[in-house]
Backbone as XML, in Angstrom:
<?xml version="1.0"?>
<chain id="A" units="angstrom">
  <residue number="1" name="MET">
    <atom name="N" x="-3.562" y="21.602" z="-1.260"/>
    <atom name="CA" x="-2.219" y="21.482" z="-0.762"/>
    <atom name="C" x="-2.071" y="20.126" z="-0.061"/>
  </residue>
  <residue number="2" name="VAL">
    <atom name="N" x="-1.033" y="19.387" z="-0.394"/>
    <atom name="CA" x="-0.776" y="18.067" z="0.181"/>
    <atom name="C" x="-0.022" y="18.234" z="1.497"/>
  </residue>
  <residue number="3" name="PRO">
    <atom name="N" x="-0.489" y="17.579" z="2.579"/>
    <atom name="CA" x="0.235" y="17.710" z="3.843"/>
    <atom name="C" x="1.618" y="17.065" z="3.742"/>
  </residue>
  <residue number="4" name="GLU">
    <atom name="N" x="2.573" y="17.683" z="4.411"/>
    <atom name="CA" x="3.933" y="17.178" z="4.382"/>
    <atom name="C" x="4.057" y="15.987" z="5.326"/>
  </residue>
  <residue number="5" name="LEU">
    <atom name="N" x="4.617" y="14.903" z="4.805"/>
    <atom name="CA" x="4.816" y="13.701" z="5.616"/>
    <atom name="C" x="6.037" y="13.878" z="6.507"/>
  </residue>
  <residue number="6" name="PRO">
    <atom name="N" x="6.031" y="13.204" z="7.659"/>
    <atom name="CA" x="7.237" y="13.237" z="8.477"/>
    <atom name="C" x="8.368" y="12.535" z="7.727"/>
  </residue>
  <residue number="7" name="PRO">
    <atom name="N" x="9.596" y="12.871" z="8.050"/>
    <atom name="CA" x="10.711" y="12.238" z="7.337"/>
    <atom name="C" x="10.808" y="10.755" z="7.690"/>
  </residue>
  <residue number="8" name="LEU">
    <atom name="N" x="11.279" y="9.996" z="6.734"/>
    <atom name="CA" x="11.537" y="8.579" z="6.967"/>
    <atom name="C" x="12.707" y="8.470" z="7.946"/>
  </residue>
  <residue number="9" name="PRO">
    <atom name="N" x="12.584" y="7.634" z="8.977"/>
    <atom name="CA" x="13.699" y="7.515" z="9.916"/>
    <atom name="C" x="14.922" y="6.912" z="9.222"/>
  </residue>
  <residue number="10" name="ALA">
    <atom name="N" x="16.082" y="7.173" z="9.806"/>
    <atom name="CA" x="17.318" y="6.617" z="9.260"/>
    <atom name="C" x="17.293" y="5.102" z="9.424"/>
  </residue>
  <residue number="11" name="LEU">
    <atom name="N" x="17.487" y="4.396" z="8.318"/>
    <atom name="CA" x="17.496" y="2.938" z="8.313"/>
    <atom name="C" x="18.764" y="2.447" z="7.634"/>
  </residue>
  <residue number="12" name="THR">
    <atom name="N" x="19.223" y="1.278" z="8.045"/>
    <atom name="CA" x="20.310" y="0.643" z="7.300"/>
    <atom name="C" x="19.744" y="0.162" z="5.971"/>
  </residue>
  <residue number="13" name="ARG">
    <atom name="N" x="20.597" y="-0.169" z="5.037"/>
    <atom name="CA" x="20.123" y="-0.683" z="3.755"/>
    <atom name="C" x="19.302" y="-1.953" z="3.964"/>
  </residue>
  <residue number="14" name="ALA">
    <atom name="N" x="19.756" y="-2.843" z="4.850"/>
    <atom name="CA" x="19.030" y="-4.091" z="5.118"/>
    <atom name="C" x="17.666" y="-3.807" z="5.752"/>
  </residue>
  <residue number="15" name="GLU">
    <atom name="N" x="17.600" y="-2.840" z="6.663"/>
    <atom name="CA" x="16.306" y="-2.477" z="7.257"/>
    <atom name="C" x="15.364" y="-1.923" z="6.199"/>
  </residue>
  <residue number="16" name="GLY">
    <atom name="N" x="15.893" y="-1.127" z="5.297"/>
    <atom name="CA" x="15.084" y="-0.600" z="4.210"/>
    <atom name="C" x="14.557" y="-1.716" z="3.317"/>
  </residue>
  <residue number="17" name="GLN">
    <atom name="N" x="15.416" y="-2.692" z="3.032"/>
    <atom name="CA" x="14.988" y="-3.838" z="2.226"/>
    <atom name="C" x="13.952" y="-4.665" z="2.980"/>
  </residue>
  <residue number="18" name="PHE">
    <atom name="N" x="14.119" y="-4.799" z="4.281"/>
    <atom name="CA" x="13.162" y="-5.510" z="5.137"/>
    <atom name="C" x="11.794" y="-4.834" z="5.029"/>
  </residue>
  <residue number="19" name="ILE">
    <atom name="N" x="11.751" y="-3.518" z="5.213"/>
    <atom name="CA" x="10.497" y="-2.760" z="5.143"/>
    <atom name="C" x="9.883" y="-2.861" z="3.748"/>
  </residue>
  <residue number="20" name="ASP">
    <atom name="N" x="10.693" y="-2.683" z="2.718"/>
    <atom name="CA" x="10.178" y="-2.738" z="1.346"/>
    <atom name="C" x="9.577" y="-4.099" z="1.031"/>
  </residue>
  <residue number="21" name="ALA">
    <atom name="N" x="10.291" y="-5.172" z="1.373"/>
    <atom name="CA" x="9.793" y="-6.522" z="1.094"/>
    <atom name="C" x="8.535" y="-6.805" z="1.904"/>
  </residue>
  <residue number="22" name="TYR">
    <atom name="N" x="8.525" y="-6.379" z="3.158"/>
    <atom name="CA" x="7.347" y="-6.591" z="4.007"/>
    <atom name="C" x="6.117" y="-5.903" z="3.400"/>
  </residue>
  <residue number="23" name="LEU">
    <atom name="N" x="6.270" y="-4.643" z="3.003"/>
    <atom name="CA" x="5.139" y="-3.915" z="2.430"/>
    <atom name="C" x="4.702" y="-4.508" z="1.090"/>
  </residue>
  <residue number="24" name="ASP">
    <atom name="N" x="5.655" y="-4.999" z="0.307"/>
    <atom name="CA" x="5.292" y="-5.675" z="-0.937"/>
    <atom name="C" x="4.437" y="-6.906" z="-0.642"/>
  </residue>
  <residue number="25" name="ILE">
    <atom name="N" x="4.812" y="-7.661" z="0.386"/>
    <atom name="CA" x="4.052" y="-8.851" z="0.778"/>
    <atom name="C" x="2.658" y="-8.451" z="1.251"/>
  </residue>
  <residue number="26" name="VAL">
    <atom name="N" x="2.578" y="-7.408" z="2.058"/>
    <atom name="CA" x="1.282" y="-6.929" z="2.534"/>
    <atom name="C" x="0.395" y="-6.538" z="1.347"/>
  </residue>
  <residue number="27" name="ASP">
    <atom name="N" x="0.966" y="-5.821" z="0.376"/>
    <atom name="CA" x="0.199" y="-5.421" z="-0.806"/>
    <atom name="C" x="-0.309" y="-6.647" z="-1.568"/>
  </residue>
  <residue number="28" name="LEU">
    <atom name="N" x="0.557" y="-7.638" z="-1.730"/>
    <atom name="CA" x="0.164" y="-8.843" z="-2.465"/>
    <atom name="C" x="-0.893" y="-9.639" z="-1.705"/>
  </residue>
  <residue number="29" name="LEU">
    <atom name="N" x="-0.756" y="-9.726" z="-0.388"/>
    <atom name="CA" x="-1.779" y="-10.410" z="0.400"/>
    <atom name="C" x="-3.114" y="-9.686" z="0.304"/>
  </residue>
  <residue number="30" name="GLY">
    <atom name="N" x="-3.076" y="-8.368" z="0.255"/>
    <atom name="CA" x="-4.305" y="-7.597" z="0.076"/>
    <atom name="C" x="-4.964" y="-7.898" z="-1.261"/>
  </residue>
  <residue number="31" name="LYS">
    <atom name="N" x="-4.150" y="-8.065" z="-2.298"/>
    <atom name="CA" x="-4.703" y="-8.387" z="-3.620"/>
    <atom name="C" x="-5.262" y="-9.813" z="-3.672"/>
  </residue>
  <residue number="32" name="ALA">
    <atom name="N" x="-4.706" y="-10.709" z="-2.864"/>
    <atom name="CA" x="-5.164" y="-12.103" z="-2.853"/>
    <atom name="C" x="-6.244" y="-12.341" z="-1.796"/>
  </residue>
  <residue number="33" name="ASN">
    <atom name="N" x="-6.559" y="-11.354" z="-0.982"/>
    <atom name="CA" x="-7.545" y="-11.508" z="0.087"/>
    <atom name="C" x="-8.897" y="-11.890" z="-0.519"/>
  </residue>
  <residue number="34" name="PRO">
    <atom name="N" x="-9.397" y="-13.091" z="-0.185"/>
    <atom name="CA" x="-10.657" y="-13.529" z="-0.797"/>
    <atom name="C" x="-11.851" y="-12.647" z="-0.450"/>
  </residue>
  <residue number="35" name="SER">
    <atom name="N" x="-11.770" y="-11.903" z="0.618"/>
    <atom name="CA" x="-12.892" y="-11.034" z="0.990"/>
    <atom name="C" x="-12.826" y="-9.677" z="0.299"/>
  </residue>
  <residue number="36" name="ARG">
    <atom name="N" x="-11.766" y="-9.425" z="-0.447"/>
    <atom name="CA" x="-11.618" y="-8.113" z="-1.083"/>
    <atom name="C" x="-11.339" y="-8.183" z="-2.584"/>
  </residue>
  <residue number="37" name="THR">
    <atom name="N" x="-11.222" y="-9.371" z="-3.137"/>
    <atom name="CA" x="-10.933" y="-9.469" z="-4.565"/>
    <atom name="C" x="-12.181" y="-9.903" z="-5.318"/>
  </residue>
  <residue number="38" name="SER">
    <atom name="N" x="-12.212" y="-9.589" z="-6.589"/>
    <atom name="CA" x="-13.369" y="-9.990" z="-7.387"/>
    <atom name="C" x="-12.969" y="-10.871" z="-8.574"/>
  </residue>
  <residue number="39" name="HIS">
    <atom name="N" x="-11.675" y="-11.024" z="-8.827"/>
    <atom name="CA" x="-11.224" y="-11.825" z="-9.962"/>
    <atom name="C" x="-10.142" y="-12.808" z="-9.527"/>
  </residue>
  <residue number="40" name="THR">
    <atom name="N" x="-10.275" y="-14.033" z="-9.967"/>
    <atom name="CA" x="-9.286" y="-15.055" z="-9.600"/>
    <atom name="C" x="-7.930" y="-14.774" z="-10.226"/>
  </residue>
  <residue number="41" name="TYR">
    <atom name="N" x="-7.904" y="-14.202" z="-11.424"/>
    <atom name="CA" x="-6.623" y="-13.989" z="-12.097"/>
    <atom name="C" x="-5.725" y="-13.030" z="-11.310"/>
  </residue>
  <residue number="42" name="GLY">
    <atom name="N" x="-6.287" y="-11.944" z="-10.820"/>
    <atom name="CA" x="-5.502" y="-10.992" z="-10.030"/>
    <atom name="C" x="-4.995" y="-11.621" z="-8.739"/>
  </residue>
  <residue number="43" name="ALA">
    <atom name="N" x="-5.852" y="-12.419" z="-8.096"/>
    <atom name="CA" x="-5.439" y="-13.103" z="-6.870"/>
    <atom name="C" x="-4.357" y="-14.132" z="-7.168"/>
  </residue>
  <residue number="44" name="LEU">
    <atom name="N" x="-4.491" y="-14.824" z="-8.289"/>
    <atom name="CA" x="-3.483" y="-15.806" z="-8.697"/>
    <atom name="C" x="-2.138" y="-15.138" z="-8.949"/>
  </residue>
  <residue number="45" name="ARG">
    <atom name="N" x="-2.152" y="-14.021" z="-9.664"/>
    <atom name="CA" x="-0.895" y="-13.294" z="-9.938"/>
    <atom name="C" x="-0.238" y="-12.812" z="-8.651"/>
  </residue>
  <residue number="46" name="ALA">
    <atom name="N" x="-1.049" y="-12.334" z="-7.718"/>
    <atom name="CA" x="-0.515" y="-11.891" z="-6.431"/>
    <atom name="C" x="0.105" y="-13.067" z="-5.682"/>
  </residue>
  <residue number="47" name="ALA">
    <atom name="N" x="-0.576" y="-14.209" z="-5.690"/>
    <atom name="CA" x="-0.057" y="-15.398" z="-5.001"/>
    <atom name="C" x="1.252" y="-15.860" z="-5.632"/>
  </residue>
  <residue number="48" name="GLN">
    <atom name="N" x="1.344" y="-15.811" z="-6.943"/>
    <atom name="CA" x="2.577" y="-16.200" z="-7.626"/>
    <atom name="C" x="3.731" y="-15.261" z="-7.274"/>
  </residue>
  <residue number="49" name="ALA">
    <atom name="N" x="3.445" y="-13.990" z="-7.176"/>
    <atom name="CA" x="4.485" y="-12.998" z="-6.871"/>
    <atom name="C" x="4.948" y="-13.076" z="-5.415"/>
  </residue>
  <residue number="50" name="LEU">
    <atom name="N" x="4.112" y="-13.618" z="-4.548"/>
    <atom name="CA" x="4.474" y="-13.714" z="-3.131"/>
    <atom name="C" x="5.776" y="-14.473" z="-2.919"/>
  </residue>
  <residue number="51" name="VAL">
    <atom name="N" x="6.002" y="-15.511" z="-3.693"/>
    <atom name="CA" x="7.194" y="-16.343" z="-3.513"/>
    <atom name="C" x="8.462" y="-15.497" z="-3.585"/>
  </residue>
  <residue number="52" name="GLY">
    <atom name="N" x="8.573" y="-14.688" z="-4.610"/>
    <atom name="CA" x="9.765" y="-13.854" z="-4.776"/>
    <atom name="C" x="9.913" y="-12.814" z="-3.682"/>
  </residue>
  <residue number="53" name="ARG">
    <atom name="N" x="8.818" y="-12.222" z="-3.262"/>
    <atom name="CA" x="8.899" y="-11.190" z="-2.233"/>
    <atom name="C" x="9.218" y="-11.796" z="-0.864"/>
  </residue>
  <residue number="54" name="VAL">
    <atom name="N" x="8.714" y="-13.007" z="-0.600"/>
    <atom name="CA" x="9.062" y="-13.677" z="0.659"/>
    <atom name="C" x="10.553" y="-13.997" z="0.673"/>
  </residue>
  <residue number="55" name="GLU">
    <atom name="N" x="11.094" y="-14.391" z="-0.463"/>
    <atom name="CA" x="12.537" y="-14.637" z="-0.552"/>
    <atom name="C" x="13.319" y="-13.351" z="-0.288"/>
  </residue>
  <residue number="56" name="ALA">
    <atom name="N" x="12.838" y="-12.230" z="-0.807"/>
    <atom name="CA" x="13.506" y="-10.945" z="-0.568"/>
    <atom name="C" x="13.451" y="-10.582" z="0.907"/>
  </residue>
  <residue number="57" name="LEU">
    <atom name="N" x="12.329" y="-10.863" z="1.560"/>
    <atom name="CA" x="12.213" y="-10.613" z="3.000"/>
    <atom name="C" x="13.203" y="-11.468" z="3.771"/>
  </residue>
  <residue number="58" name="ARG">
    <atom name="N" x="13.272" y="-12.744" z="3.407"/>
    <atom name="CA" x="14.222" y="-13.649" z="4.066"/>
    <atom name="C" x="15.658" y="-13.166" z="3.864"/>
  </residue>
  <residue number="59" name="GLU">
    <atom name="N" x="15.992" y="-12.732" z="2.667"/>
    <atom name="CA" x="17.352" y="-12.264" z="2.388"/>
    <atom name="C" x="17.691" y="-11.022" z="3.209"/>
  </residue>
  <residue number="60" name="ALA">
    <atom name="N" x="16.746" y="-10.097" z="3.335"/>
    <atom name="CA" x="16.990" y="-8.888" z="4.126"/>
    <atom name="C" x="17.220" y="-9.247" z="5.591"/>
  </residue>
  <residue number="61" name="LEU">
    <atom name="N" x="16.403" y="-10.143" z="6.117"/>
    <atom name="CA" x="16.569" y="-10.549" z="7.515"/>
    <atom name="C" x="17.852" y="-11.350" z="7.722"/>
  </residue>
  <residue number="62" name="THR">
    <atom name="N" x="18.204" y="-12.172" z="6.752"/>
    <atom name="CA" x="19.463" y="-12.925" z="6.829"/>
    <atom name="C" x="20.644" y="-11.965" z="6.851"/>
  </residue>
  <residue number="63" name="LEU">
    <atom name="N" x="20.605" y="-10.954" z="6.002"/>
    <atom name="CA" x="21.681" y="-9.962" z="5.955"/>
    <atom name="C" x="21.786" y="-9.225" z="7.291"/>
  </residue>
  <residue number="64" name="MET">
    <atom name="N" x="20.649" y="-8.834" z="7.838"/>
    <atom name="CA" x="20.666" y="-8.151" z="9.136"/>
    <atom name="C" x="21.291" y="-9.054" z="10.198"/>
  </residue>
  <residue number="65" name="HIS">
    <atom name="N" x="20.882" y="-10.312" z="10.213"/>
    <atom name="CA" x="21.395" y="-11.258" z="11.213"/>
    <atom name="C" x="22.895" y="-11.482" z="11.032"/>
  </residue>
  <residue number="66" name="MET">
    <atom name="N" x="23.340" y="-11.653" z="9.792"/>
    <atom name="CA" x="24.763" y="-11.901" z="9.536"/>
    <atom name="C" x="25.622" y="-10.694" z="9.898"/>
  </residue>
  <residue number="67" name="ARG">
    <atom name="N" x="25.049" y="-9.511" z="9.840"/>
    <atom name="CA" x="25.789" y="-8.299" z="10.202"/>
    <atom name="C" x="25.738" y="-8.019" z="11.698"/>
  </residue>
  <residue number="68" name="GLY">
    <atom name="N" x="25.129" y="-8.933" z="12.460"/>
    <atom name="CA" x="25.118" y="-8.795" z="13.913"/>
    <atom name="C" x="23.904" y="-8.085" z="14.473"/>
  </residue>
  <residue number="69" name="ALA">
    <atom name="N" x="22.931" y="-7.779" z="13.645"/>
    <atom name="CA" x="21.708" y="-7.142" z="14.146"/>
    <atom name="C" x="20.824" y="-8.232" z="14.738"/>
  </residue>
  <residue number="70" name="SER">
    <atom name="N" x="20.906" y="-8.406" z="16.038"/>
    <atom name="CA" x="20.137" y="-9.475" z="16.679"/>
    <atom name="C" x="18.758" y="-8.995" z="17.134"/>
  </residue>
  <residue number="71" name="GLU">
    <atom name="N" x="18.530" y="-7.699" z="17.089"/>
    <atom name="CA" x="17.241" y="-7.143" z="17.509"/>
    <atom name="C" x="16.649" y="-6.307" z="16.385"/>
  </residue>
  <residue number="72" name="VAL">
    <atom name="N" x="15.334" y="-6.323" z="16.328"/>
    <atom name="CA" x="14.608" y="-5.464" z="15.391"/>
    <atom name="C" x="14.180" y="-4.229" z="16.169"/>
  </residue>
  <residue number="73" name="HIS">
    <atom name="N" x="14.475" y="-3.073" z="15.649"/>
    <atom name="CA" x="14.099" y="-1.819" z="16.309"/>
    <atom name="C" x="12.664" y="-1.483" z="15.901"/>
  </residue>
  <residue number="74" name="ALA">
    <atom name="N" x="11.721" y="-2.093" z="16.602"/>
    <atom name="CA" x="10.310" y="-2.054" z="16.223"/>
    <atom name="C" x="9.762" y="-0.632" z="16.144"/>
  </residue>
  <residue number="75" name="GLU">
    <atom name="N" x="10.122" y="0.223" z="17.084"/>
    <atom name="CA" x="9.598" y="1.597" z="17.069"/>
    <atom name="C" x="10.024" y="2.339" z="15.807"/>
  </residue>
  <residue number="76" name="THR">
    <atom name="N" x="11.298" y="2.221" z="15.464"/>
    <atom name="CA" x="11.826" y="2.893" z="14.275"/>
    <atom name="C" x="11.187" y="2.329" z="13.015"/>
  </residue>
  <residue number="77" name="LEU">
    <atom name="N" x="11.082" y="1.009" z="12.950"/>
    <atom name="CA" x="10.506" y="0.382" z="11.765"/>
    <atom name="C" x="9.010" y="0.667" z="11.666"/>
  </residue>
  <residue number="78" name="ALA">
    <atom name="N" x="8.319" y="0.748" z="12.798"/>
    <atom name="CA" x="6.894" y="1.110" z="12.788"/>
    <atom name="C" x="6.720" y="2.533" z="12.265"/>
  </residue>
  <residue number="79" name="CYS">
    <atom name="N" x="7.625" y="3.419" z="12.645"/>
    <atom name="CA" x="7.579" y="4.798" z="12.140"/>
    <atom name="C" x="7.750" y="4.797" z="10.619"/>
  </residue>
  <residue number="80" name="ALA">
    <atom name="N" x="8.700" y="4.016" z="10.130"/>
    <atom name="CA" x="8.918" y="3.922" z="8.684"/>
    <atom name="C" x="7.676" y="3.366" z="7.988"/>
  </residue>
  <residue number="81" name="LEU">
    <atom name="N" x="7.050" y="2.364" z="8.588"/>
    <atom name="CA" x="5.832" y="1.794" z="8.006"/>
    <atom name="C" x="4.723" y="2.838" z="7.930"/>
  </residue>
  <residue number="82" name="ARG">
    <atom name="N" x="4.595" y="3.654" z="8.966"/>
    <atom name="CA" x="3.562" y="4.693" z="8.959"/>
    <atom name="C" x="3.822" y="5.724" z="7.864"/>
  </residue>
  <residue number="83" name="VAL">
    <atom name="N" x="5.081" y="6.139" z="7.734"/>
    <atom name="CA" x="5.436" y="7.119" z="6.707"/>
    <atom name="C" x="5.146" y="6.553" z="5.313"/>
  </residue>
  <residue number="84" name="LEU">
    <atom name="N" x="5.329" y="5.250" z="5.146"/>
    <atom name="CA" x="5.127" y="4.607" z="3.851"/>
    <atom name="C" x="3.705" y="4.074" z="3.671"/>
  </residue>
  <residue number="85" name="ASP">
    <atom name="N" x="2.765" y="4.592" z="4.458"/>
    <atom name="CA" x="1.346" y="4.275" z="4.321"/>
    <atom name="C" x="1.034" y="2.821" z="4.666"/>
  </residue>
  <residue number="86" name="GLY">
    <atom name="N" x="1.802" y="2.250" z="5.584"/>
    <atom name="CA" x="1.635" y="0.859" z="5.962"/>
    <atom name="C" x="0.296" y="0.533" z="6.595"/>
  </residue>
  <residue number="87" name="GLU">
    <atom name="N" x="-0.272" y="1.472" z="7.337"/>
    <atom name="CA" x="-1.560" y="1.204" z="7.989"/>
    <atom name="C" x="-2.662" y="0.988" z="6.952"/>
  </residue>
  <residue number="88" name="ARG">
    <atom name="N" x="-2.726" y="1.839" z="5.952"/>
    <atom name="CA" x="-3.741" y="1.685" z="4.905"/>
    <atom name="C" x="-3.509" y="0.403" z="4.118"/>
  </residue>
  <residue number="89" name="ARG">
    <atom name="N" x="-2.238" y="0.155" z="3.809"/>
    <atom name="CA" x="-1.909" y="-1.029" z="3.013"/>
    <atom name="C" x="-2.207" y="-2.314" z="3.781"/>
  </residue>
  <residue number="90" name="ALA">
    <atom name="N" x="-1.924" y="-2.340" z="5.062"/>
    <atom name="CA" x="-2.194" y="-3.531" z="5.876"/>
    <atom name="C" x="-3.685" y="-3.745" z="6.086"/>
  </residue>
  <residue number="91" name="ALA">
    <atom name="N" x="-4.472" y="-2.690" z="6.045"/>
    <atom name="CA" x="-5.915" y="-2.822" z="6.246"/>
    <atom name="C" x="-6.555" y="-3.672" z="5.154"/>
  </residue>
  <residue number="92" name="ARG">
    <atom name="N" x="-5.949" y="-3.748" z="3.980"/>
    <atom name="CA" x="-6.501" y="-4.559" z="2.889"/>
    <atom name="C" x="-6.361" y="-6.055" z="3.155"/>
  </residue>
  <residue number="93" name="VAL">
    <atom name="N" x="-5.523" y="-6.424" z="4.131"/>
    <atom name="CA" x="-5.318" y="-7.832" z="4.454"/>
    <atom name="C" x="-6.434" y="-8.344" z="5.371"/>
  </residue>
  <residue number="94" name="THR">
    <atom name="N" x="-7.075" y="-7.454" z="6.082"/>
    <atom name="CA" x="-8.111" y="-7.836" z="7.052"/>
    <atom name="C" x="-9.466" y="-7.985" z="6.385"/>
  </residue>
  <residue number="95" name="LEU">
    <atom name="N" x="-10.418" y="-8.509" z="7.139"/>
    <atom name="CA" x="-11.795" y="-8.616" z="6.649"/>
    <atom name="C" x="-12.451" y="-7.243" z="6.662"/>
  </residue>
  <residue number="96" name="PRO">
    <atom name="N" x="-13.256" y="-6.959" z="5.639"/>
    <atom name="CA" x="-14.000" y="-5.693" z="5.672"/>
    <atom name="C" x="-15.081" y="-5.762" z="6.765"/>
  </residue>
  <residue number="97" name="GLU">
    <atom name="N" x="-15.522" y="-4.594" z="7.153"/>
    <atom name="CA" x="-16.606" y="-4.520" z="8.147"/>
    <atom name="C" x="-17.829" y="-5.261" z="7.635"/>
  </residue>
  <residue number="98" name="ALA">
    <atom name="N" x="-18.500" y="-5.990" z="8.524"/>
    <atom name="CA" x="-19.741" y="-6.672" z="8.130"/>
    <atom name="C" x="-20.826" y="-5.637" z="7.923"/>
  </residue>
  <residue number="99" name="PRO">
    <atom name="N" x="-21.641" y="-5.815" z="6.896"/>
    <atom name="CA" x="-22.724" y="-4.849" z="6.674"/>
    <atom name="C" x="-23.720" y="-4.909" z="7.842"/>
  </residue>
  <residue number="100" name="THR">
    <atom name="N" x="-24.172" y="-3.755" z="8.253"/>
    <atom name="CA" x="-25.164" y="-3.686" z="9.329"/>
    <atom name="C" x="-26.545" y="-3.619" z="8.710"/>
  </residue>
  <residue number="101" name="SER">
    <atom name="N" x="-27.495" y="-4.269" z="9.349"/>
    <atom name="CA" x="-28.852" y="-4.245" z="8.798"/>
    <atom name="C" x="-29.796" y="-3.434" z="9.642"/>
  </residue>
</chain>
């Protein structure tokens, strides 16, 4: 039986796009992480895709700013990131544990 996830908090469309683009970038950085990849081609493809996703992130933040959202509701967005498995996905961006001898 799969445990039930908490509901995604209510987000504006721009906040949802912000979260989606951010997580896409995190995923791509994880694929390009030199300490976690084994093939240059996959890392290259991830690096190439980053450009478009960074533009999407910028567009989401621009939209939020133009609509008068001058603050980021970090607690709400952190909750959304947790529901969307952001902690596991972000862990791929960091260095793996050093082997102990």
